[in-house]
C-alpha positions in Angstrom: 13.0 12.4 -25.1 14.6 15.4 -23.6 13.2 17.2 -20.5 14.7 19.9 -18.2 13.9 17.7 -15.2 13.0 20.9 -13.3 10.1 21.6 -11.0 10.3 25.3 -11.9 9.8 24.7 -15.7 6.4 24.7 -17.3 5.4 21.1 -18.0 2.7 20.6 -20.6 1.2 24.0 -19.8 1.5 23.9 -16.0 4.2 24.3 -13.3 5.2 21.3 -11.2 4.9 21.5 -7.4 8.0 21.3 -5.2 9.2 17.7 -5.1 7.8 16.9 -8.5 9.6 16.7 -11.8 8.6 16.9 -15.5 8.8 13.5 -17.2 7.1 11.5 -19.9 4.1 9.2 -19.2 2.2 7.5 -22.1 4.1 9.7 -24.5 3.1 13.0 -22.9 4.9 15.3 -20.4 3.4 15.4 -17.0 4.3 16.4 -13.4 5.1 13.4 -11.3 6.6 12.5 -7.9 8.3 9.2 -8.9 10.5 9.4 -12.0 13.7 7.9 -13.5 16.9 9.9 -12.9 17.1 11.0 -16.5 13.4 12.1 -16.3 12.6 10.0 -19.4 9.8 8.1 -17.7 7.2 9.0 -15.1 6.5 6.1 -12.8 3.4 7.4 -11.0 1.3 5.9 -9.4 4.1 3.3 -8.8 7.7 3.9 -7.6 11.0 4.4 -9.4 13.7 1.7 -9.1 17.1 1.4 -10.7 16.4 3.6 -13.8 13.0 2.0 -14.2 9.5 1.7 -12.7 8.1 -1.0 -10.5 4.8 -2.6 -11.3 1.6 -2.7 -9.3 2.0 -4.2 -5.8 5.8 -4.0 -6.0 8.3 -2.0 -3.9 11.9 -1.0 -4.6 14.3 -2.9 -2.4 18.0 -2.4 -2.9 17.5 -1.2 -6.5 15.3 -4.3 -7.3 11.5 -4.4 -7.9 10.1 -7.0 -5.5 6.8 -8.0 -4.1 5.8 -6.7 -0.7 7.7 -8.7 2.0 10.5 -9.6 -0.3 14.1 -8.1 -0.1 16.2 -7.1 -3.1 19.6 -8.9 -3.2 22.2 -8.6 -6.0 19.6 -8.2 -8.7 17.0 -10.7 -7.5 14.4 -10.9 -4.7 14.7 -12.9 -1.5 11.4 -14.5 -0.4 9.8 -13.5 2.9 11.8 -15.0 5.8 15.1 -14.6 4.1 17.7 -11.8 4.2 20.3 -10.6 1.8 23.8 -11.4 3.1 26.8 -10.5 1.0 24.7 -10.7 -2.2 23.2 -14.1 -1.3 19.6 -14.9 0.0 19.9 -16.7 3.3 17.4 -17.8 5.9 16.8 -15.4 8.8 19.7 -15.6 11.3 22.2 -17.0 8.8 24.9 -15.1 6.8 26.7 -15.8 3.6 30.3 -17.2 3.8 32.0 -17.6 0.4 28.6 -17.7 -1.3 27.0 -20.3 1.0 24.6 -19.6 3.9 25.9 -20.5 7.3 24.8 -20.4 11.0 26.9 -17.9 12.8 28.0 -20.5 15.4 29.5 -22.6 12.6 31.6 -19.8 11.1 35.4 -20.6 11.6 38.2 -18.6 9.9 35.9 -17.4 7.2 34.7 -20.9 6.5 31.4 -22.6 7.4 31.9 -25.7 9.5 29.7 -28.8 9.0 27.4 -30.3 11.6 29.2 -32.0 14.5 32.4 -30.1 13.7 34.4 -27.8 16.0 36.6 -24.7 15.3 40.3 -25.0 15.8 43.0 -22.5 14.9 43.6 -24.6 11.8 39.9 -24.5 10.8 36.9 -26.9 11.1 37.5 -30.4 12.4 35.7 -33.5 13.4 36.0 -33.7 17.3 36.8 -37.4 17.0 39.9 -36.4 15.0 41.2 -33.7 17.5 44.2 -35.0 19.5 46.5 -32.8 21.5 44.9 -29.7 19.9 45.7 -30.9 16.3 43.2 -31.9 13.7 44.0 -35.3 12.2 43.3 -36.1 8.6 42.4 -39.6 9.8 42.6 -41.6 13.0 45.7 -43.4 11.8 49.1 -41.9 12.6 47.8 -38.6 13.8 50.6 -35.9 13.8 49.9 -35.1 17.4 50.0 -38.7 18.6 53.6 -39.6 18.0 52.8 -42.8 16.0 49.6 -43.8 17.9 46.0 -43.5 16.8 43.5 -40.8 17.6 40.3 -42.2 19.2 37.6 -39.9 20.7 40.3 -37.1 21.1 42.7 -39.4 22.9 45.9 -40.9 21.5 45.7 -44.6 21.9 47.4 -47.8 20.7 45.9 -49.8 17.9 42.7 -51.6 19.1 42.2 -49.3 22.1 39.3 -46.9 22.4 39.5 -43.3 23.7 37.2 -42.7 26.7 37.0 -39.5 28.8 40.8 -38.9 28.5 41.9 -42.5 28.9 42.2 -45.5 26.6 39.9 -48.5 27.0 41.8 -51.8 26.3 40.7 -54.0 23.5 37.4 -55.8 24.2 36.0 -52.9 26.2 33.8 -50.0 25.1 33.4 -46.4 26.4 30.0 -46.0 28.0 29.0 -42.8 29.8 32.6 -41.9 30.3 33.9 -45.2 31.7 35.3 -48.3 30.2 33.0 -51.3 30.4 33.0 -54.9 28.9 31.0 -55.3 25.7 27.3 -55.9 26.5 27.4 -53.6 29.6 26.7 -49.9 30.0 28.0 -47.3 32.5 25.5 -46.2 35.2 26.7 -43.9 38.0 30.3 -44.9 37.3 29.6 -48.6 37.5 29.3 -51.1 34.6 25.8 -52.8 34.4 24.4 -55.5 32.3 22.1 -53.9 29.7 19.1 -56.1 30.7 19.4 -54.8 34.3 19.5 -51.1 33.4 16.3 -49.4 34.6 15.7 -45.6 34.4 19.2 -44.7 35.4 19.6 -47.5 37.9 21.2 -50.9 37.7 18.8 -53.6 39.1 20.1 -56.5 41.2 20.3 -60.0 39.9 16.9 -61.6 39.7 15.1 -58.3 39.3 13.4 -57.0 36.2 12.6 -53.4 35.1 8.8 -52.8 35.0 7.2 -49.4 34.8 10.7 -47.8 35.1 11.5 -49.4 38.4 13.3 -52.5 39.6 10.8 -55.2 40.6 11.7 -58.6 42.4 8.8 -60.3 40.6 6.2 -59.4 37.9 4.0 -57.7 40.6 5.4 -57.0 44.0 2.9 -54.2 44.0 0.6 -52.6 41.4 3.1 -50.0 40.5 5.4 -52.8 39.2 2.9 -53.6 36.5 3.0 -51.8 33.2 0.8 -49.0 32.1 -3.0 -50.0 31.9 -2.3 -53.3 33.8 -3.5 -54.6 37.1 -1.8 -57.1 39.5 -3.4 -60.5 40.0 -2.2 -63.5 41.9 -0.9 -64.8 38.7 0.9 -61.6 37.9 0.3 -58.4 35.8 -2.7 -58.5 33.4 -4.4 -56.3 30.9 -7.8 -55.4 32.6 -9.6 -56.1 29.3 -8.4 -59.7 29.6 -9.5 -60.3 33.2 -12.6 -62.4 33.3 -13.9 -64.1 36.6 -10.6 -63.2 38.3 -8.6 -65.0 35.6 -6.1 -63.4 33.3 -6.7 -64.6 29.8 -3.9 -64.9 27.3 -6.3 -63.6 24.6 -10.0 -62.9 24.3 -10.8 -66.2 22.6 -11.7 -69.2 24.8 -10.8 -67.5 28.1 -10.3 -70.3 30.8 -12.7 -68.4 33.1 -15.5 -68.0 30.6 -16.4 -71.6 30.0 -16.1 -71.5 26.2 -17.2 -67.8 25.8 -15.1 -64.8 24.9 -13.7 -62.1 27.3 -14.8 -58.6 26.4 -14.2 -55.6 28.7 -13.8 -58.0 31.7 -17.1 -59.7 30.9 -17.6 -63.2 29.5 -19.8 -62.7 26.3 -20.8 -64.7 23.3 -19.0 -64.1 20.0 -20.0 -60.8 18.4 -21.2 -59.3 21.8 -19.4 -56.5 23.7 -18.9 -56.3 27.4 -20.3 -53.2 29.0 -20.4 -52.4 32.7 -20.9 -56.1 33.7 -23.4 -57.0 30.9 -23.0 -58.0 27.3 -24.3 -55.7 24.5 -25.8 -57.6 21.6 -24.2 -57.6 18.1 -24.8 -54.2 16.4 -24.5 -52.2 19.7 -21.6 -50.5 21.3 -20.8 -49.7 25.0 -21.1 -45.9 25.6 -20.6 -44.4 29.0 -21.6 -47.7 30.7 -24.8 -48.5 28.7 -25.5 -50.3 25.4 -26.4 -48.1 22.5 -27.0 -48.7 18.7 -23.9 -47.9 16.6 -23.9 -44.2 15.6 -25.3 -43.2 19.0 -23.7 -42.3 22.3 -25.0 -42.4 25.9 -25.9 -39.0 27.5 -27.3 -38.9 31.0 -28.2 -42.7 30.7 -30.0 -42.3 27.4 -28.8 -43.2 23.9 -28.5 -40.1 21.6 -27.7 -39.7 17.9 -24.1 -38.3 17.7 -25.2 -35.3 15.6 -27.7 -34.4 18.3 -25.2 -34.5 21.2 -24.6 -31.0 22.5 -22.5 -30.1 25.6 -23.8 -33.0 27.7 -27.4 -32.7 26.4 -29.2 -34.6 23.7 -31.0 -32.2 21.3 -34.5 -32.9 19.9 -35.1 -33.9 16.3 -34.9 -30.9 14.0 -32.5 -29.1 16.4 -28.8 -28.5 15.9 -26.0 -27.8 18.4 -24.7 -24.2 18.0 -22.5 -22.4 20.4 -22.9 -25.4 22.8 -26.7 -25.1 23.0 -29.6 -26.8 21.2 -31.3 -24.5 18.7 -34.4 -25.2 16.6 -32.8 -23.5 13.6 -29.6 -21.7 13.0 -30.9 -18.6 14.8 -34.2 -19.1 16.6 -34.4 -15.3 16.7 -31.8 -15.5 19.3 -28.3 -14.4 18.4 -26.8 -16.6 21.2 -27.6 -19.6 19.0 -24.9 -18.3 16.6 -21.2 -19.0 17.2 -18.7 -16.5 18.5 -18.1 -13.7 16.1 -21.5 -14.4 14.3 -24.8 -12.6 14.2 -28.3 -13.8 13.3 -29.7 -12.9 9.9 -32.9 -14.1 8.2 -30.9 -16.6 6.3 -29.2 -17.9 9.5 -26.0 -17.4 11.4 -23.3 -15.3 9.6 -19.8 -14.3 10.5 -19.8 -10.6 11.3 -17.1 -9.9 8.7 -19.2 -11.6 6.0 -22.4 -9.5 6.5 -23.0 -7.3 3.5 -26.1 -5.1 3.2 -28.1 -7.5 5.2 -26.9 -10.6 3.2 -24.3 -13.2 4.3 -21.4 -13.4 1.8 -20.4 -17.0 0.8 -17.0 -18.3 1.9 -14.2 -16.7 -0.2 -16.1 -13.5 -0.8 -16.0 -10.1 1.0 -18.3 -7.1 1.1 -17.4 -4.3 -1.2 -19.6 -1.2 -1.6 -22.7 -3.1 -0.5 -22.3 -6.3 -2.6 -20.5 -9.6 -2.1 -17.4 -9.9 -4.4 -14.7 -12.6 -4.7 -11.7 -12.0 -2.5 -9.4 -9.3 -4.0 -12.2 -7.7 -6.2 -14.0 -4.4 -5.6 -17.5 -3.5 -6.5 -17.8 -0.7 -9.1 -21.3 0.5 -9.9 -22.8 -2.8 -8.7 -20.3 -5.0 -10.5 -17.3 -6.9 -9.0 -14.1 -5.8 -10.7 -10.4 -6.8 -10.5 -8.3 -3.9 -9.1 -6.3 -3.6 -12.3 -9.5 -3.0 -14.3 -10.8 -0.2 -12.2 -10.8 3.1 -14.1 -12.3 6.4 -12.9 -15.3 4.7 -11.1 -15.7 2.3 -14.1 -14.8 -1.4 -14.5 -12.9 -1.9 -17.8 -13.7 -5.0 -19.9 -11.1 -7.9 -20.1 -8.4 -6.8 -22.6 -8.8 -3.1 -21.9 -6.6 -0.9 -19.8 -7.2 2.4 -18.0 -5.7 5.4 -19.8 -6.2 8.9 -18.2 -9.4 7.8 -16.6 -10.8 6.1 -19.8 -11.2 2.4 -20.6 -9.4 1.8 -23.9 -8.2 -1.2 -25.9 -4.6 -2.2 -25.0 -2.1 0.2 -26.4 -4.7 3.0 -27.0 -4.6 6.3 -25.1 -7.6 8.0 -23.5 -8.5 11.6 -22.8 -11.8 13.4 -22.1 -13.7 10.1 -22.3 -12.4 9.2 -25.7 -9.8 6.7 -26.9 -7.3 7.0 -29.8 -5.1 4.3 -31.4 -1.3 4.3 -31.1 0.5 7.0 -33.0 -2.3 9.5 -32.4 -3.6 11.8 -29.6 -7.0 12.8 -28.3 -8.6 16.0 -29.4 -12.1 16.1 -27.9 -13.9 13.3 -29.7 -11.4 13.4 -32.6 -8.0 11.7 -32.9 -5.2 13.8 -34.3 -1.8 12.8 -35.7 1.0 13.4 -33.1 2.3 16.3 -35.3 -1.1 18.0 -35.5 -2.2 20.7 -33.0 -5.5 20.1 -31.3 -7.7 23.3 -31.5 -11.1 23.3 -29.8 -11.9 19.8 -30.9 -10.4 20.2 -34.4 -7.1 19.0 -35.8 -5.1 21.8 -37.3 -3.4 21.1 -40.6 0.3 21.4 -41.2 1.5 25.0 -40.8 -1.5 26.0 -38.8 -1.6 27.1 -35.2 -4.5 27.3 -32.7 -5.4 30.9 -31.8 -8.6 31.9 -30.0 -10.0 28.4 -30.4 -9.6 28.1 -34.2 -6.9 26.9 -36.6 -5.1 29.8 -38.3 -2.7 29.6 -41.2 -0.6 32.4 -39.7 -1.0 34.4 -36.5 -3.4 36.9 -38.1 -4.3 36.2 -41.7 -5.7 39.8 -41.7 -8.4 38.5 -39.3 -8.2 39.8 -35.7 -10.1 36.7 -34.5 -6.8 34.8 -35.0 -5.2 37.0 -32.4 -5.6 36.5 -28.7 -7.9 38.8 -26.6 -6.3 42.2 -26.1 -4.1 41.9 -29.3 -4.3 43.8 -32.6 -3.7 42.3 -36.0 -1.1 44.3 -37.9 -0.9 44.8 -41.6 2.0 42.4 -41.9 0.0 39.5 -40.4 1.3 39.5 -36.9 -0.5 39.9 -33.6 0.5 42.9 -31.5 0.1 43.0 -27.7 0.1 46.5 -26.2 1.2 45.1 -22.8 4.5 44.1 -24.6 5.1 47.5 -26.1 7.6 50.0 -24.5 6.1 52.4 -22.0 4.0 55.1 -23.6 3.3 53.1 -26.7 0.3 51.1 -27.9 -0.4 48.7 -30.8 -1.5 49.9 -34.2 -1.8 48.1 -37.6 1.9 48.6 -38.0 3.0 47.5 -34.5 3.9 49.5 -31.4 3.5 53.3 -31.7 3.8 56.4 -29.5 0.5 56.7 -27.7 0.1 60.4 -28.9 0.7 59.4 -32.5 -1.7 56.4 -32.6 -5.0 57.4 -34.2 -7.8 55.1 -35.4 -5.4 52.1 -35.2 -2.8 53.8 -37.4 0.6 55.1 -36.4 1.4 58.6 -37.5 4.9 59.6 -38.4 3.7 63.2 -38.9 0.8 64.4 -36.8 -0.3 66.7 -39.6 -0.3 63.9 -42.1 -1.7 60.9 -40.3 -3.1 58.0 -42.4 -5.6 57.3 -39.7 -7.2 60.7 -39.9 -9.2 62.5 -42.7 -7.2 64.7 -45.0 -8.3 67.9 -43.2 -7.4 66.4 -39.8 -4.3 66.1 -37.7 -3.4 63.6 -34.9 -3.5 65.4 -31.5 -3.0 63.5 -28.2 -4.0 60.2 -29.8 -7.3 61.4 -31.5 -8.0 62.9 -34.9 -8.9 66.6 -34.7 -9.5 69.4 -37.3 -6.7 71.8 -37.9 -6.4 74.3 -35.0 -7.9 71.9 -32.5 -6.2 69.9 -29.7 -7.1 66.4 -28.5 -8.6 66.3 -25.0 -9.4 62.6 -24.1 -12.2 61.9 -26.7 -12.9 65.6 -27.4 -11.2 68.1 -29.7 -10.8 71.6 -28.2 -10.8 74.6 -30.6 -7.8 76.6 -29.4 -8.5 79.4 -31.9 -11.7 80.1 -30.1 -9.8 80.1 -26.7 -11.0 76.6 -25.6 -8.8 74.7 -23.2 -8.7 71.1 -22.1 -9.9 70.4 -18.5 -10.2 66.8 -17.2 -11.3 65.5 -20.7 -13.7 68.5 -21.2 -13.2 71.6 -23.3 -13.6 74.8 -21.3 -15.0 77.9 -23.3 -13.0 81.0 -23.7 -12.5 83.1 -20.5 -13.0 79.9 -18.4 -10.3 78.4 -16.4 -9.8 74.8 -15.1 -10.0 74.8 -11.3 -9.8 71.5 -9.5 -10.8 69.6 -12.6 -13.9 71.9 -13.2 -14.4 74.6 -15.9 -15.2 77.8 -13.9 -15.6 81.4 -15.0 -12.5 83.5 -14.4 -12.1 84.4 -10.7 -14.1 81.4 -9.5 -13.0 78.1 -8.0 -14.0 74.6 -8.7 -15.4 72.7 -5.7 -16.8 69.2 -6.4 -18.8 69.6 -9.6 -19.7 73.3 -9.0 -17.9 76.7 -9.1 -17.7 79.2 -6.2 -16.9 82.9 -6.4 -14.6 83.0 -3.4 -12.6 80.9 -1.0 -11.1 77.5 -1.6 -12.6 74.0 -1.8 -12.8 72.0 1.4 -14.2 68.4 1.2 -16.2 69.4 -1.9 -17.9 72.3 0.0 -17.4 76.1 -0.1 -14.9 77.4 2.3 -16.0 80.9 3.6 -12.9 83.1 4.1 -11.5 80.5 6.5 -14.8 80.0 8.4 -18.1 78.4 7.5 -20.8 81.0 7.5 -23.3 78.7 9.3 -23.9 75.0 9.8 -26.7 75.4 7.3 -24.1 75.9 4.6 -23.0 72.3 5.0 -25.2 69.7 3.4 -26.3 66.9 3.5 -27.5 67.0 7.1 -24.8 64.6 8.4 -22.1 67.3 7.7 -21.4 70.2 10.0 -19.1 73.3 10.0 -15.9 72.7 11.9 -12.8 74.9 11.8 -14.0 76.5 8.6 -14.7 73.2 6.8 -17.7 71.0 6.3 -16.8 67.7 7.8 -18.7 64.4 8.2 -20.3 63.8 11.6 
């Protein structure tokens, strides 16, 4: 396909606007805003990208067609949250180093260091292998240690451990920057037995760490007991195991319960539950200090079904808790019974964004043109339709596509509400071959052209109807347009002809022998006249009788043409009448330089002024 790719060139019968180019779309030239550089394809309504067109919902990013939110990168698309770095998709905040994504703080000499590595002049290195500023390949015989071993960045003898710039002797470990015997840890610069370490403090001998503090015995005070424990004379105890002032080892056969079980600090029979000093029978639970059947909870001292509990109140049967209040039904004619962002409809409470023409759309549907449609669809003439099936306010059927505003089978082209199969084009309600010309709803045959709304075998065919309006059909079968003839010429049956020699559609080469006039006539000023006459517009003046041409009218002998009016000799034309003296002024008689009286001027809205009749 070849196009001029110019917005100044006629494109399929029209001129493109500035910013548009002429390109092919569905096999036809059209003006478009988005087009390939060689103008071979029009991408409207989508965008141009790298000599092609992006599809629906795509954008052009770095010469790659990507979904919205994605980024083009070296011929592919990076997902949302990633960027293109040196041709590689990397997470936000990272950059590509030698084809791999790397955190900027790990970049070292154009290399990406691994976790727990540091950057030296020589490159990335394990900090445990750095000694005297040199990165050792291993801890044995480090080049910077002069025959010693590298341990925690310190050059030490074999068996020693580097610690805060010194070497711990064999049998000791490095703990918090100091050397300690094995089994101890460094706390505030002092070595401490591990079982005496307590919240950054080293307890004294005989103390234990309870509740993050050093305690001389299991209680000492209540704060020395663990979380959710209390201090008894016997020591710290779980309050659920305290019965009759005794701390039970377990809930079964508590020493203080005389053969019963300990439940919530109450001695109860097996299957019962302690509750505020009493025992709830089997099948009941303790709720807010009272016994309630399972599935209920205590509200203001009364047991309430859990589905009726509402903001500290127990709703009545048939009510439900909405917006923290008891409602008889989802609305109760009171919009306050609906949740935030909801309104009350006849059908109940509905999210404001789901209200559609007085109906509440179900979950997963939205309101479109007054009806509820699945998410992503649009209502067209009362039917929900996928966006890619919408066509000129119509929803195409599955398997159809929209072509020029018409729903057509896939691959067919549409125009004027009609579809044609591939390899043909629309012509009203008829399909023509691509090499046929469409003419007023008819397919012209080979060799025919469309002129004046009909197929013509040649421009005229000796039939003027095959010529355009204002044209003349010549004898050789061509259409002649007078507007295209040289100045002073008009069209005749033989083509352009001098206007004065064109008579009755014929062109005369000899005025006295004109084929368009009768044998006893001649062509004079473009009309046929008898011998001795002269053409005067549409009249012939008899010059042998003294007639002369005046403004398309023949004046009789002894009349002269004055101001376009035939007047007797000695008179002057004024308007459509002749006057015996004076000149013509505004179409009225001029009396020797002065109007005789105002009465000579008519109609009444004229008066005599400086010898002329002028309008008031």
